[in-house]
N, C-alpha and C positions, 0 to 999 in steps of 0.2 A: 249675324248670329252664327250658330253652328249648323252645319249641314246635316242631313239625315245620315249620311255615311259616317261623319265624325261621331255623332251620338251613338250610332250603332257600333262603331269600333270601340268606343269607350265602354259600352255595355258588355261587349264580348270580353274585353280585358278584365273588367270588374268581375264578371262571372267566373273567369278562370282564376283570378286571385282568390275569390271566395272559396272555390273548390279546393285550391291548394291549401288555404287556411284550415279547412275542414279536415283535409288529409293529415296535416301537421298535428292538429288537435287529437285525432284518433291515434296517430303514432305516439304522441306524448302520453296518452292514456295507456297504451300498450306497454310503454317503457316503465311507467310508474307501477303498473299492475304486475309486470313480469319479474320484478325484483332485480332488474338489470342495474338500477341505480345503486342498490346495496352491493352488488358484485363489483361495480366500478369503484365504489368507496373502499371495498376490501382490497382491490387491486392497487388503489392509490396508497393505502396504508402499507401494503407489502412493498411497493416500489420505494416509498419513503424509507422503510427499514433497510431495504437492500442498498439504497443509496448511502445511508449512514454506515452500514457495514463496509461498503466499498471505501468510504473515506477512512474508516478505522484501519482497514487492511492496507490502504495506500500509505498511511502514516507509519505502520509497522514496516512496510517494504522500504520506505525511505530510511528508517533507522537501520534496517538490516543492510542496506546498500552502503551506508556510511561505515558500518562495522567491517564489511567485506573490503571496502576501499582502504580502510586503515590496515587491515591484515595484508592486503596486496602490497601496500606501500612498505610495510615492515618486512615482508618477504623479499621485496626487491632489494633491500639492504643486504640480505643474506645471499650474496653472490658466491660462486664457487671459491673465488679468491679470498673473500672475507671468512668463509667457513674454514678454509685452511689456516688462515691467520689465527682464528679463534682456537683451533685445535693446537697449533704451535704454542699459543699463550697458555693453554691448559697444561701441556706437557712441561713447559718452563715452570709453571707454578708448582706442579708435582715435584719436579727436580729440586726446586728451591725449598719446598717443605721437607723433603727428605734430607737435604743438607742441614736445615735448621734442626731436624730431629737428631742427626748425627752430632752436630755441634753441642746440642743440649745434653746428649748422652756423654760426650767427652767432658763437658763442664761438670756434670754430676759425678763422673768418675774421678775428676781431679779434686773436687771438694770432698769426696768421700761420702756423699749423700746418694747412695745407690738405692733405688726404689724397685 
């Protein structure tokens, strides 16, 4: 069977376990009575809301990033050389429109329809 030392050792361990269980029960009672659980619930709700807000902000940032990337891509098309070519095209268009205006004026003068 069991020796006296073994039984005594088990008794000591059992009494320590019982003391620990009593301590845990008193701690649980303090937690319940102190309102700590309600505070933890409130913090949990706040964390959940903060997490949802972060997800929403992350989605907005992803959209903003896409817009910025498109703008950067578009601005990279506008090199100095391209800008000069566009300016020359605009000057050519102005020159052409003035010529059309002069031709129209000459035609109106030839037909006698002066406005």
